[in-house]
C-alpha positions as CSV (number, residue, x, y, z in Angstrom):
1,X,58.7,89.2,85.8
2,X,62.2,89.4,87.1
3,X,64.4,92.3,85.9
4,X,67.3,91.3,83.7
5,X,70.5,91.2,85.6
6,X,73.4,93.2,84.1
7,X,76.9,91.6,84.2
8,X,79.2,93.3,86.6
9,X,82.4,94.4,84.9
10,X,85.7,93.8,86.7
11,X,87.8,95.6,84.1
12,X,87.7,99.0,85.9
13,X,89.1,97.8,89.2
14,X,91.7,95.7,87.5
15,X,92.8,98.5,85.2
16,X,92.9,100.9,88.2
17,X,95.0,98.4,90.1
18,X,97.4,97.9,87.2
19,X,97.8,101.6,86.7
20,X,98.5,102.1,90.4
21,X,101.2,99.4,90.3
22,X,102.8,100.9,87.2
23,X,102.9,104.3,88.8
24,X,104.4,102.9,92.0
25,X,107.0,101.1,89.9
26,X,108.0,104.2,88.1
27,X,108.2,106.2,91.4
28,X,110.3,103.4,93.1
29,X,112.7,103.1,90.2
30,X,113.0,106.8,90.0
31,X,114.0,107.1,93.7
32,X,116.4,104.2,93.3
33,X,118.1,105.6,90.3
34,X,118.3,109.0,91.8
35,X,120.0,107.6,94.9
36,X,122.5,105.6,92.8
37,X,123.2,108.8,90.7
38,X,124.6,110.4,93.9
39,X,127.5,108.0,93.9
40,X,129.1,109.2,90.6
41,X,128.2,112.7,91.6
42,X,130.2,112.4,94.8
43,X,133.1,110.8,93.0
44,X,133.1,113.6,90.4
45,X,133.0,116.2,93.1
46,X,136.0,114.7,94.9
47,X,138.0,114.6,91.7
48,X,136.9,118.1,90.6
49,X,137.8,119.6,94.0
50,X,141.3,118.3,93.7
51,X,141.9,119.3,90.1
52,X,143.4,122.6,89.0
53,X,140.5,124.0,86.9
54,X,142.1,127.4,86.4
55,X,141.7,127.0,82.7
56,X,138.0,127.4,83.1
57,X,138.6,130.9,84.6
58,X,141.1,131.9,81.9
59,X,138.4,132.0,79.2
60,X,135.1,132.2,81.2
61,X,132.8,132.8,78.3
62,X,134.2,130.0,76.1
63,X,134.1,127.7,79.1
64,X,130.5,128.7,79.9
65,X,129.2,128.0,76.4
66,X,131.2,124.8,76.1
67,X,129.8,123.5,79.3
68,X,126.3,124.6,78.3
69,X,126.6,122.7,75.0
70,X,127.8,119.6,76.7
71,X,125.0,119.9,79.3
72,X,122.2,120.1,76.8
73,X,123.8,117.7,74.4
74,X,124.1,115.1,77.1
75,X,120.5,115.6,78.2
76,X,119.3,115.2,74.6
77,X,121.3,111.9,74.3
78,X,119.7,110.6,77.6
79,X,116.2,111.4,76.4
80,X,116.8,109.8,73.1
81,X,117.8,106.5,74.8
82,X,115.6,106.7,77.8
83,X,113.9,103.4,77.0
84,X,117.1,101.4,77.0
85,X,120.0,100.5,79.3
86,X,122.1,103.0,77.4
87,X,119.9,105.8,78.8
88,X,120.8,104.7,82.3
89,X,124.5,104.5,81.5
90,X,124.4,108.0,79.9
91,X,122.5,109.3,83.0
92,X,125.2,108.0,85.4
93,X,127.9,109.4,83.2
94,X,126.1,112.8,83.2
95,X,125.9,112.8,87.0
96,X,129.7,112.1,87.1
97,X,130.2,115.1,84.8
98,X,128.0,117.3,87.0
99,X,130.0,116.2,90.0
100,X,133.2,117.4,88.3
101,X,131.5,120.8,87.7
102,X,131.1,121.1,91.5
103,X,134.9,121.3,91.8
104,X,135.3,125.1,91.4
105,X,132.4,125.9,93.7
106,X,133.7,123.5,96.4
107,X,137.2,124.9,96.1
108,X,135.8,128.4,96.7
109,X,133.6,127.3,99.6
110,X,136.3,125.2,101.2
111,X,138.5,128.3,101.2
112,X,136.2,129.6,103.9
113,X,136.9,128.6,107.5
114,X,133.4,127.0,107.8
115,X,133.3,125.7,104.2
116,X,132.9,122.1,105.1
117,X,130.0,123.0,107.5
118,X,128.3,125.1,104.7
119,X,128.5,122.1,102.3
120,X,126.9,119.8,104.9
121,X,124.2,122.4,105.6
122,X,123.4,122.8,101.9
123,X,123.2,119.1,101.5
124,X,120.9,118.8,104.5
125,X,118.8,121.6,103.3
126,X,118.4,120.1,99.9
127,X,117.5,116.7,101.3
128,X,114.9,118.3,103.7
129,X,113.3,120.4,100.9
130,X,113.2,117.4,98.6
131,X,111.6,115.0,101.0
132,X,109.1,117.6,102.2
133,X,108.0,118.4,98.6
134,X,108.0,114.6,97.7
135,X,105.7,114.0,100.7
136,X,103.3,116.8,99.6
137,X,103.4,115.8,95.9
138,X,102.7,112.1,96.7
139,X,99.9,112.6,99.3
140,X,98.0,115.7,98.0
141,X,94.8,115.3,96.0
142,X,95.7,118.4,94.0
143,X,96.9,118.0,90.5
144,X,100.0,120.1,89.8
145,X,100.1,119.4,86.0
146,X,99.1,122.9,85.4
147,X,102.5,124.0,86.5
148,X,104.0,122.5,83.4
149,X,103.6,125.4,81.0
150,X,104.6,127.9,83.7
151,X,107.8,125.9,84.4
152,X,108.6,125.7,80.8
153,X,108.4,129.5,80.4
154,X,110.3,129.9,83.7
155,X,113.1,127.6,82.4
156,X,113.5,129.7,79.2
157,X,113.5,133.0,81.2
158,X,116.0,131.7,83.7
159,X,118.3,130.3,81.0
160,X,118.2,133.6,79.1
161,X,119.0,135.4,82.3
162,X,122.0,133.0,83.0
163,X,123.4,133.7,79.5
164,X,122.9,137.4,79.9
165,X,124.7,137.4,83.3
166,X,127.6,135.5,81.7
167,X,128.2,138.8,79.8
168,X,127.1,141.3,82.5
169,X,128.8,139.6,85.5
170,X,126.7,141.5,88.0
171,X,126.9,140.3,91.6
172,X,123.4,141.6,92.4
173,X,121.9,139.9,89.3
174,X,123.7,136.7,90.2
175,X,122.2,136.8,93.6
176,X,118.7,137.2,92.2
177,X,119.4,134.3,89.8
178,X,120.5,132.0,92.6
179,X,117.4,132.8,94.6
180,X,115.2,132.2,91.5
181,X,116.9,128.8,91.0
182,X,115.9,127.8,94.6
183,X,112.3,128.5,94.0
184,X,112.3,127.1,90.4
185,X,114.0,123.9,91.5
186,X,111.5,123.4,94.3
187,X,108.6,123.8,92.0
188,X,110.1,121.3,89.5
189,X,110.5,118.7,92.2
190,X,106.9,119.2,93.3
191,X,105.6,119.0,89.7
192,X,107.6,116.0,88.6
193,X,106.8,113.8,91.6
194,X,103.2,114.7,91.4
195,X,103.2,113.9,87.7
196,X,104.7,110.4,88.4
197,X,102.1,109.7,91.1
198,X,99.2,110.7,88.8
199,X,100.6,108.7,85.8
200,X,101.7,111.7,83.7
201,X,105.3,110.5,83.7
202,X,105.8,106.9,82.8
203,X,109.6,106.8,82.2
204,X,111.8,106.6,85.2
205,X,115.0,107.7,83.4
206,X,113.4,110.9,82.3
207,X,111.9,111.5,85.7
208,X,115.2,110.8,87.4
209,X,117.0,113.2,85.0
210,X,114.5,116.0,85.8
211,X,114.7,115.5,89.6
212,X,118.4,115.2,89.5
213,X,119.0,118.5,87.7
214,X,116.4,120.2,90.0
215,X,118.1,118.8,93.2
216,X,121.5,119.7,91.8
217,X,120.5,123.3,91.1
218,X,118.8,123.5,94.5
219,X,122.0,122.3,96.3
220,X,124.4,124.6,94.4
221,X,122.1,127.6,94.9
222,X,121.7,127.0,98.6
223,X,125.5,126.5,98.9
224,X,126.1,129.8,97.1
225,X,123.6,131.6,99.3
226,X,125.2,130.1,102.5
227,X,128.6,131.1,101.2
228,X,127.5,134.7,100.5
229,X,125.6,135.3,103.8
230,X,127.2,132.8,106.2
231,X,130.7,132.3,105.0
232,X,133.5,132.9,107.6
233,X,136.3,134.6,105.7
234,X,138.4,135.4,108.8
């Protein structure tokens, strides 16, 4: 008596293939939108660098909390509209705003003799760190989803420290915060790209927003460190 043959299911390979295609699509769209977001950022940085933003320094606490409210309000609006074209438009507007905020930092750094060189070094360092972490996150078999809770707590702690330093204005504390932002931003990049590759993040607008803020903080932190330790003030 011949054993009964069981039908071979083709659903698993097909589902796996479809899932892989979807993950690749999210990753591709994220990288594309992230690259496009650098254009309004650069435009905003040029405008901000050539503006007189002295009013921000006249009332630093008011300016700080106003910018903080705009920052988180804009992020909330992007996330609410992340499944539509409006979310993309809001994201690009957000990157223009963030570029404008680079103005005071660029003015300060460009006041150094090697300021332009420091900006290029910070940009190159940010790109190098981003691509290295992206390569690790995309190729490793390790799942970094466990970093999510740690990063959430870290974000709260760092944000509270930033608010505290707005009142304390301690140079030493500021230096510690800048160094913390470098490490935190690197971990965010690693976690987010790994999440996309593993299917944990399926929305490219949200993914782009997370990676953009991380890369932005990484760049500004590296630039501040370079200005502090490598700035030529003669």
